[in-house]
N, C-alpha and C positions, 0 to 999 in steps of 0.2 A: 378732650383728647380727640385727635383727628381719626377718621374712619380707617385710613390705611395703617395707622398705628395699632388700632384695635385688632384688625385682621392679622397683622404681623405678630402681635403678642399671642393671639389665639393659636396661630400656626406653630409658634415657638413652644407654647405650653403643651400642645398636642404632641409635637415631636419629642420633647423632653419626657413626657409621660410614656410614650411608646418605647423610647430607649431604656428608661428605668425599668419598665415592666419586662422587657426582654432580658435585661441583665439579671433581674431577680428570678425570672422564670427559668433561665438556664441554670442558675445556681441551685434552685430548688429541685429541678429535675435530676441533676447530677449528684445531689447530696444523698438521696435515699436509695439509689440503685447500686446493686453489686452484681458481680458476675455469677450466673447460675453455676452450681457445682462447687462453690467455695464454702468455707466454714460459715460465712454469713448467710448464704442461701444454698443449703444442701439439696441435692437431688436424691429423692428416695425411690426405691423400686416398688413395683406393684406387690410383690410378696410381703414387703415390710408393711405397706398400707393394709393389705388383707389381714396380716397378723395383728395389727393394732385394732382393726375393726372387730375381729374375733375376740380379742382380749377385752374390748369394751363391752361386747355383747355377752360373752360367757364368763368373763372374769378370770380366764386363764388362757394360756397359749399351748400349742403343741410343741413339745421339746424336740429340737432337731428337725423341724419340718422342712427347712431349706426353702426351696422354691415351691410356690403353691400352684404353679402352672400344671394343668392336667389333673388336679386333684378332684375337681368337680365331676361327679359321675353323671350329672344331668337328670337325676331322679326327680320326680315331680311330687313326691310325698312330703308330708310335713314333719314326720318324725326323724329320728336319727338314723343314718344309714350305716352305722358302724363307728369305728374309732376316728375316722377322718372328719374333722369339723372345721377345716381351714376355710371353706367357702360354703355359703348357704346353698341349698338346692335350687336349681333353675325353676322358675315359676312356669307352670304349664302354659304353653302358648307364647311365651316370651321369645323363643328362638325359632318359631315356626316361620317358614318362608312363604311368601305369597306365590301362588301358582295360577297361571292363566289356563282356563278351561273353556273349551268350545262345546256348547250344547246344541245338538242338531234338533230339528223339529221331531216331535214324538218322544224325545228323551226327557228325563227328569234329573236334575241335579239336586240330590238330597244331602243336606248338611248334617254333620254330626253335632252333638251337643257342644255349644260354644263356638261353632264355626261362624265365620264372617264372609259375606259375599258383597261384591260391588259389581253390578251389571254395567259393563262398559259399552256394549252395543247390542242392539236387537230389542224386541218387545217381549218382556217376560211377565209371567203371572205367578202368584204364590201358590204353592201346593202345601196344604196342611190338613191333618186329620183333626177333627174336633173344632171347637169354637175359637181356641187361641191360635194365634198366627205367628208372624215373624216381626221382630222389632225393627222399624226403620229408625236408626239412630240419628240420621241427618235431620229428619223432620220431627222426630219424637212421637211417632204414631205407631199403632199396631196394625199390620197388614194381615188380613184374614184370607182364607182360602178363596182363590179366584180373583183377588184384587191384583191390579197391575203393579208390578215392581218397577219403581222409577229408576232411570239410568243414573249412574254416578252417585248413588246413595249407599251408605253403609248399612247393610242388613245383618242383623244378629240372629242366630238360630239357637234359642235357649235349650231346646230338646231335640233328640233324634227324631227322624221321620218327617221333618219339614224341609221344604226346598223350593225350587223354582223350575218352571218349564217354559217352553216357547209358547207364545200366544197362539190359540187355535186359528188356523187359516193362514198363519204367517209361514212363508217358505224360507225365511232367512234364519241362520243360526244365531245363538247368543254367544257373546264373548264375556266371560265372567272372571273377575279376580277373586281367588278363594284363599282364605287363610284358615287353617284347621282341617279337620277330617271331613270327607265327603264321599259320596258314591254316585255314580252315573248309571241310571237305569234306563 
């Protein structure tokens, strides 16, 4: 067989393969899809999904609950908060917003138990009473009293009374992203 014939047949085979593949692909794509909101693909509301989740968790539903919007009281306890069980309580810290705090030289930013800080700018040092310190979750190390707090690292404060302050001799303020409770002294 001559070379131009081989090239022509190869090009023809590739072209036929692409055409057949596109025809079958379009048929397969259109075969399984249906319009959202029809009987084949129903749209469900959030209240229905919440009701089904509660039914699966508790084994029962609230009769006549209607919409569950606004039923969550935001309590952080683990026990029952009364007759309304349409939504589980919000986990503590799940909805807390991040706040930007400026710490001036001489001030201390003390985190409440469970608070998280990220030092965005400035030179900070850890303030801690006792031998235990603050967890640097980025590096996976424990920072003790007087150690430098690295910038852009997530710091976790497991107990009250621990925090950060501006490095002695530094005249610039700290900019800190804070999630959770804190006090500025």
